[in-house]
Residue frames as a rotation matrix with the C-alpha (Angstrom) as fourth column:
MET 1
0.569 0.822 -0.041 -0.01
0.822 -0.569 0.003 0.02
-0.021 -0.035 -0.999 0.01
GLN 2
0.444 -0.466 -0.765 2.83
0.160 -0.799 0.579 2.43
-0.881 -0.380 -0.281 0.87
CYS 3
-0.592 -0.730 0.343 4.48
0.445 0.059 0.894 1.69
-0.672 0.681 0.289 -2.50
LEU 4
-0.161 0.662 0.732 1.42
0.968 -0.040 0.249 2.60
0.194 0.749 -0.634 -4.30
LEU 5
0.811 0.381 -0.444 1.04
0.518 -0.820 0.243 5.83
-0.271 -0.427 -0.863 -2.33
VAL 6
-0.007 -0.883 -0.468 4.70
0.095 -0.467 0.879 6.73
-0.995 -0.039 0.087 -2.99
PHE 7
-0.607 -0.168 0.777 4.19
0.738 0.244 0.629 5.91
-0.295 0.955 -0.024 -6.76
MET 8
0.375 0.875 0.307 1.10
0.918 -0.397 0.009 8.14
0.130 0.279 -0.952 -6.92
LEU 9
0.676 -0.172 -0.717 2.91
0.297 -0.827 0.478 10.98
-0.675 -0.536 -0.507 -5.25
ILE 10
-0.420 -0.907 0.027 5.80
0.265 -0.094 0.960 10.72
-0.868 0.410 0.280 -7.67
VAL 11
-0.382 0.373 0.845 3.42
0.922 0.093 0.376 10.81
0.062 0.923 -0.380 -10.64
LEU 12
0.680 0.723 -0.117 1.61
0.732 -0.677 0.074 13.79
-0.025 -0.136 -0.990 -9.30
LEU 13
0.324 -0.640 -0.697 4.82
0.118 -0.703 0.701 15.70
-0.939 -0.309 -0.152 -8.73
LEU 14
-0.644 -0.605 0.469 5.94
0.482 0.155 0.862 14.87
-0.594 0.781 0.192 -12.30
LEU 15
0.037 0.776 0.630 2.69
0.980 -0.153 0.130 16.13
0.197 0.612 -0.766 -13.70
CYS 16
0.747 0.286 -0.600 2.97
0.511 -0.825 0.241 19.29
-0.426 -0.487 -0.762 -11.83
PHE 17
-0.057 -0.915 -0.399 6.45
0.105 -0.402 0.909 19.96
-0.993 0.010 0.119 -13.04
SER 18
-0.681 -0.206 0.703 5.59
0.671 0.208 0.712 19.19
-0.293 0.956 -0.003 -16.66
ILE 19
0.261 0.895 0.362 2.45
0.946 -0.312 0.090 21.38
0.193 0.319 -0.928 -16.63
CYS 20
0.918 0.070 -0.390 3.90
0.194 -0.938 0.288 24.45
-0.345 -0.340 -0.875 -14.76
GLU 21
0.094 -0.908 0.407 6.61
0.970 -0.008 -0.243 26.34
0.224 0.418 0.881 -16.38
ALA 22
0.426 -0.027 -0.904 8.06
0.428 -0.875 0.228 29.53
-0.797 -0.484 -0.361 -15.04
PHE 23
0.588 -0.226 0.776 8.88
0.729 -0.267 -0.630 32.12
0.350 0.937 0.008 -17.72
GLU 24
0.249 -0.545 -0.801 11.86
0.491 -0.642 0.589 34.31
-0.835 -0.540 0.108 -17.25
CYS 25
0.935 0.114 0.337 12.17
0.350 -0.464 -0.814 37.12
0.063 0.878 -0.474 -19.70
GLU 26
0.113 -0.983 0.145 15.52
0.903 0.040 -0.429 38.36
0.416 0.180 0.892 -20.80
PHE 27
0.955 0.147 -0.257 16.99
0.275 -0.761 0.587 41.07
-0.109 -0.632 -0.767 -18.61
ASP 28
0.307 -0.889 0.341 20.09
0.368 -0.219 -0.903 43.20
0.878 0.403 0.260 -19.20
ALA 29
0.632 -0.106 -0.768 21.70
0.775 0.052 0.630 43.16
-0.027 -0.993 0.115 -15.71
GLU 30
-0.385 -0.923 -0.013 24.45
0.923 -0.385 -0.006 45.41
0.000 -0.014 1.000 -16.76
ASN 31
-0.838 0.189 0.513 22.07
0.061 -0.900 0.432 48.32
0.543 0.393 0.742 -17.72
HIS 32
-0.828 0.555 -0.081 19.30
0.204 0.164 -0.965 47.32
-0.523 -0.815 -0.249 -15.27
GLN 33
-0.269 0.809 -0.522 16.74
-0.821 -0.476 -0.316 47.11
-0.504 0.343 0.792 -17.97
PHE 34
0.182 0.278 0.943 14.93
0.168 0.936 -0.308 44.53
-0.969 0.215 0.124 -20.02
LYS 35
-0.816 -0.576 -0.054 15.96
-0.027 -0.056 0.998 43.78
-0.578 0.816 0.030 -23.45
VAL 36
0.337 0.918 -0.208 13.26
-0.416 -0.053 -0.908 44.54
-0.845 0.392 0.364 -26.10
ALA 37
-0.478 -0.528 0.702 13.70
0.303 0.651 0.696 42.00
-0.825 0.545 -0.151 -28.87
ASP 38
-0.655 0.380 0.653 10.93
0.693 -0.044 0.720 43.35
0.303 0.924 -0.234 -31.11
THR 39
-0.708 0.535 -0.461 8.38
-0.148 -0.750 -0.644 46.23
-0.690 -0.388 0.611 -31.38
ILE 40
-0.498 0.713 0.494 4.92
0.863 0.348 0.367 45.81
0.090 0.609 -0.788 -32.66
ARG 41
-0.973 0.171 -0.154 3.05
-0.152 -0.980 -0.127 49.00
-0.173 -0.100 0.980 -33.64
VAL 42
-0.280 0.957 0.076 -0.69
0.938 0.290 -0.192 49.42
-0.206 0.017 -0.978 -33.14
ASP 43
-0.887 0.053 -0.458 -2.47
-0.115 -0.987 0.108 52.24
-0.447 0.149 0.882 -35.01
GLN 44
-0.130 0.974 0.186 -6.16
0.280 0.216 -0.935 52.52
-0.951 -0.069 -0.301 -35.60
SER 45
0.424 0.290 -0.858 -5.60
-0.575 -0.646 -0.502 54.33
-0.700 0.706 -0.107 -38.85
GLY 46
0.968 -0.052 0.245 -3.64
0.184 0.811 -0.555 51.36
-0.170 0.582 0.795 -40.38
LYS 47
0.604 -0.794 0.070 -0.14
-0.566 -0.488 -0.664 52.97
0.562 0.362 -0.744 -40.18
GLY 48
0.002 -0.575 0.818 1.02
-0.926 0.308 0.219 50.34
-0.378 -0.758 -0.531 -37.70
ASP 49
-0.915 -0.302 -0.268 1.48
-0.379 0.872 0.310 46.59
0.140 0.386 -0.912 -37.92
PHE 50
-0.541 0.816 -0.204 -2.13
0.800 0.574 0.172 46.07
0.258 -0.070 -0.964 -36.47
LYS 51
-0.352 0.576 0.738 -5.18
-0.080 -0.804 0.590 48.06
0.933 0.148 0.329 -35.85
THR 52
0.727 0.617 0.301 -6.04
-0.395 0.018 0.919 46.57
0.561 -0.787 0.256 -32.47
VAL 53
-0.003 -0.674 0.739 -4.14
-1.000 -0.015 -0.018 45.67
0.023 -0.739 -0.674 -29.35
GLN 54
0.441 0.301 0.846 -5.57
-0.462 0.884 -0.074 42.16
-0.770 -0.358 0.528 -29.20
LYS 55
0.998 0.008 -0.064 -4.41
-0.059 0.505 -0.861 41.40
0.025 0.863 0.504 -32.64
ALA 56
0.246 -0.938 0.243 -0.89
-0.735 -0.344 -0.585 42.53
0.632 -0.035 -0.774 -31.73
ILE 57
-0.009 -0.213 0.977 -0.95
-0.927 0.367 0.071 40.23
-0.374 -0.905 -0.201 -28.74
ASP 58
0.751 0.455 0.479 -2.24
-0.244 0.864 -0.439 37.33
-0.614 0.213 0.760 -30.77
SER 59
0.822 -0.467 -0.325 0.65
-0.355 0.026 -0.935 37.69
0.445 0.884 -0.144 -33.15
ILE 60
-0.019 -0.873 0.487 3.25
-0.992 -0.043 -0.117 37.00
0.123 -0.486 -0.865 -30.44
PRO 61
-0.138 -0.100 -0.985 4.42
-0.351 0.935 -0.046 33.40
0.926 0.340 -0.165 -30.43
SER 62
0.888 0.454 -0.077 3.34
-0.135 0.417 0.899 31.06
0.440 -0.788 0.431 -27.48
ASN 63
0.809 -0.500 -0.311 5.90
0.549 0.450 0.704 30.68
-0.212 -0.740 0.638 -24.78
ASN 64
0.519 -0.562 0.644 7.86
0.107 -0.705 -0.701 33.73
0.848 0.433 -0.305 -25.86
LYS 65
0.496 -0.416 -0.762 10.86
0.859 0.109 0.500 34.47
-0.125 -0.903 0.411 -23.55
LYS 66
-0.673 -0.686 0.276 11.99
0.729 -0.678 0.091 37.73
0.125 0.263 0.957 -25.14
TRP 67
-0.295 0.575 -0.763 10.39
0.346 -0.680 -0.646 41.15
-0.891 -0.455 0.001 -24.34
ILE 68
-0.476 0.299 0.827 8.10
0.828 -0.164 0.536 42.31
0.296 0.940 -0.170 -26.97
ARG 69
-0.729 0.246 -0.639 7.06
0.169 -0.839 -0.517 45.95
-0.663 -0.485 0.570 -26.93
ILE 70
-0.180 0.758 0.627 3.69
0.971 0.036 0.235 46.71
0.155 0.652 -0.742 -28.25
LEU 71
-0.879 -0.311 -0.360 3.73
0.348 -0.937 -0.040 50.39
-0.325 -0.160 0.932 -29.11
ILE 72
-0.067 0.985 0.161 0.16
0.985 0.091 -0.149 51.84
-0.161 0.148 -0.976 -29.03
SER 73
-0.717 -0.209 0.664 -0.49
0.466 -0.853 0.235 55.15
0.518 0.478 0.710 -30.83
PRO 74
-0.913 0.403 -0.065 -2.63
-0.195 -0.572 -0.797 57.85
-0.358 -0.715 0.601 -29.32
GLY 75
-0.532 0.767 -0.358 -6.39
-0.469 0.085 0.879 57.17
0.705 0.636 0.315 -29.46
VAL 76
-0.143 0.562 0.815 -9.28
-0.867 0.326 -0.377 55.47
-0.477 -0.760 0.441 -27.74
PHE 77
-0.738 -0.046 -0.674 -9.25
-0.418 0.815 0.402 51.77
0.530 0.578 -0.620 -28.38
ARG 78
0.055 0.851 0.522 -12.66
-0.975 0.159 -0.156 50.14
-0.216 -0.500 0.839 -27.71
GLU 79
0.131 -0.061 -0.989 -11.72
-0.399 0.910 -0.109 46.56
0.907 0.409 0.095 -27.17
LYS 80
0.857 0.015 0.515 -11.47
-0.470 0.432 0.770 43.87
-0.211 -0.902 0.378 -24.53
VAL 81
0.167 -0.905 -0.391 -7.80
-0.754 0.139 -0.642 42.81
0.636 0.402 -0.659 -24.20
THR 82
0.887 0.026 0.462 -6.77
-0.355 0.679 0.643 39.41
-0.297 -0.734 0.611 -22.83
ILE 83
0.019 -0.944 -0.329 -3.18
-0.919 0.113 -0.378 38.20
0.394 0.309 -0.866 -22.56
PRO 84
0.859 0.358 -0.367 -3.15
-0.227 0.907 0.354 34.39
0.460 -0.220 0.860 -22.25
CYS 85
0.825 -0.470 0.312 -0.80
-0.291 0.119 0.949 32.60
-0.484 -0.874 -0.038 -19.95
ASP 86
0.428 -0.703 0.567 1.44
0.707 0.652 0.274 31.37
-0.563 0.283 0.776 -22.65
LYS 87
0.397 -0.228 0.889 2.22
0.596 -0.672 -0.439 34.97
0.698 0.704 -0.130 -23.91
PRO 88
0.597 -0.207 -0.775 4.61
0.681 -0.380 0.626 36.45
-0.424 -0.902 -0.086 -21.32
CYS 89
-0.330 -0.880 -0.341 7.10
0.658 -0.474 0.585 39.22
-0.677 -0.031 0.736 -21.63
ILE 90
0.008 0.409 0.912 4.93
0.858 -0.471 0.203 41.84
0.513 0.781 -0.355 -23.14
PHE 91
-0.592 -0.250 -0.766 5.42
0.584 -0.789 -0.193 45.48
-0.556 -0.561 0.613 -22.64
LEU 92
0.299 0.785 0.543 2.37
0.943 -0.331 -0.041 47.64
0.147 0.524 -0.839 -23.50
GLU 93
-0.534 -0.572 -0.623 3.47
0.661 -0.742 0.115 51.13
-0.528 -0.350 0.774 -24.20
GLY 94
0.460 0.815 0.353 1.14
0.877 -0.354 -0.324 53.92
-0.139 0.459 -0.878 -24.92
ALA 95
-0.103 -0.505 0.857 1.81
0.617 -0.708 -0.344 57.54
0.780 0.493 0.385 -26.05
GLY 96
-0.920 -0.179 0.350 0.77
-0.181 -0.597 -0.781 58.81
0.349 -0.782 0.517 -22.51
ARG 97
-0.733 0.660 -0.164 -2.00
0.599 0.513 -0.615 58.18
-0.322 -0.549 -0.771 -20.01
LEU 98
-0.103 0.765 -0.636 -4.00
-0.185 -0.643 -0.743 61.18
-0.977 0.041 0.208 -21.35
LEU 99
-0.261 -0.027 -0.965 -3.47
-0.911 -0.324 0.256 60.14
-0.319 0.946 0.060 -25.04
THR 100
-0.584 0.030 -0.811 -3.81
-0.437 0.831 0.345 56.44
0.684 0.556 -0.472 -25.15
ARG 101
-0.367 0.583 0.725 -6.91
-0.827 0.153 -0.542 54.76
-0.426 -0.798 0.426 -23.61
ILE 102
-0.812 0.212 -0.543 -8.21
-0.087 0.877 0.472 51.24
0.577 0.430 -0.694 -23.83
GLU 103
-0.617 0.668 0.417 -11.81
-0.684 -0.193 -0.703 50.89
-0.389 -0.719 0.576 -22.77
TRP 104
-0.847 0.440 -0.300 -14.47
0.200 0.785 0.586 48.25
0.493 0.436 -0.752 -22.84
ASN 105
-0.583 0.682 0.441 -18.02
-0.781 -0.621 -0.073 49.43
0.224 -0.387 0.894 -21.98
SER 106
-0.402 0.397 -0.825 -19.22
0.118 0.916 0.383 46.39
0.908 0.057 -0.415 -20.22
HIS 107
-0.309 0.364 0.879 -21.62
-0.878 -0.465 -0.116 46.21
0.366 -0.807 0.463 -17.42
MET 108
0.352 0.350 -0.868 -21.61
-0.144 0.936 0.320 42.44
0.925 0.012 0.380 -16.89
ARG 109
0.937 -0.129 -0.324 -20.47
0.349 0.339 0.874 40.59
-0.003 -0.932 0.363 -13.81
THR 110
0.703 -0.705 -0.091 -17.22
-0.553 -0.623 0.553 41.88
-0.446 -0.338 -0.828 -12.42
CYS 111
-0.034 -0.766 0.641 -15.32
-0.009 0.642 0.767 38.77
-0.999 0.020 -0.029 -13.55
ASP 112
0.172 0.171 0.970 -16.58
0.897 0.380 -0.227 39.20
-0.408 0.909 -0.088 -17.14
SER 113
0.877 0.443 0.187 -16.16
0.479 -0.780 -0.403 42.97
-0.033 0.443 -0.896 -17.55
ALA 114
0.293 -0.847 -0.444 -12.45
0.268 -0.373 0.888 43.66
-0.918 -0.380 0.118 -17.24
THR 115
0.851 -0.090 -0.517 -10.92
-0.465 -0.588 -0.662 45.78
-0.244 0.804 -0.543 -19.99
LEU 116
0.096 -0.888 -0.449 -7.64
-0.750 0.232 -0.619 44.05
0.654 0.396 -0.644 -19.54
THR 117
0.882 0.053 0.469 -7.11
-0.361 0.714 0.599 40.55
-0.303 -0.698 0.649 -18.35
SER 118
0.080 -0.933 -0.350 -3.47
-0.788 0.156 -0.596 39.40
0.611 0.324 -0.723 -17.99
PHE 119
0.976 0.194 -0.098 -2.69
-0.107 0.822 0.559 35.85
0.189 -0.535 0.823 -16.92
PRO 120
0.255 -0.928 -0.270 1.17
0.735 0.368 -0.570 35.92
0.628 -0.053 0.776 -17.04
ASP 121
0.489 -0.205 -0.848 3.14
0.757 -0.384 0.529 37.64
-0.434 -0.900 -0.033 -14.30
SER 122
-0.415 -0.850 -0.325 5.61
0.517 -0.514 0.685 39.33
-0.749 0.116 0.652 -16.61
ILE 123
0.129 0.477 0.869 3.53
0.930 -0.362 0.060 42.08
0.343 0.801 -0.491 -18.21
VAL 124
-0.550 -0.363 -0.752 4.35
0.607 -0.792 -0.062 45.77
-0.573 -0.491 0.656 -18.08
ALA 125
0.269 0.675 0.687 2.10
0.927 -0.375 0.005 48.61
0.261 0.636 -0.726 -19.04
LYS 126
-0.527 -0.532 -0.662 3.25
0.600 -0.785 0.153 52.32
-0.601 -0.317 0.733 -19.40
GLY 127
-0.854 0.107 -0.509 1.44
-0.293 -0.907 0.302 55.43
-0.430 0.407 0.806 -20.70
ILE 128
-0.693 0.688 -0.215 -1.95
0.044 0.338 0.940 53.85
0.720 0.642 -0.264 -21.02
THR 129
-0.618 0.572 0.539 -5.25
-0.752 -0.233 -0.616 54.42
-0.227 -0.786 0.575 -19.36
PHE 130
-0.873 0.412 -0.262 -7.50
0.310 0.882 0.354 51.32
0.377 0.228 -0.898 -18.88
LYS 131
-0.699 0.683 0.210 -11.16
-0.701 -0.597 -0.390 52.17
-0.141 -0.420 0.896 -18.48
VAL 132
-0.758 0.486 0.436 -14.08
0.356 0.867 -0.347 49.79
-0.547 -0.108 -0.830 -17.84
């Protein structure tokens, strides 16, 4: 009986370690800043790589370990943004908190109405206002 219990515990531990993966994004320790590997531009007028923030996020490869900057032009982006757990190392950079706004006019339950939902820990946002 003890052998079976030990075996089940080992299998459970192996499953946990194979499912859970910690993402460490590249960091320049010498200059104390993160290294941006690529920049994706979002502009509603079509002058960027994408017209929506979500499309830019969707374009990032799964399990990315390099910082990707999503540079968001001034404007009001009416969209619901979700960053899935397999898309870490994202730096959302707007043109300024008064110039770049992402809003989603939802009056549903609190758990369904978030304008930005981010599952990975390694997400940075700067110069953006998020409004419900």
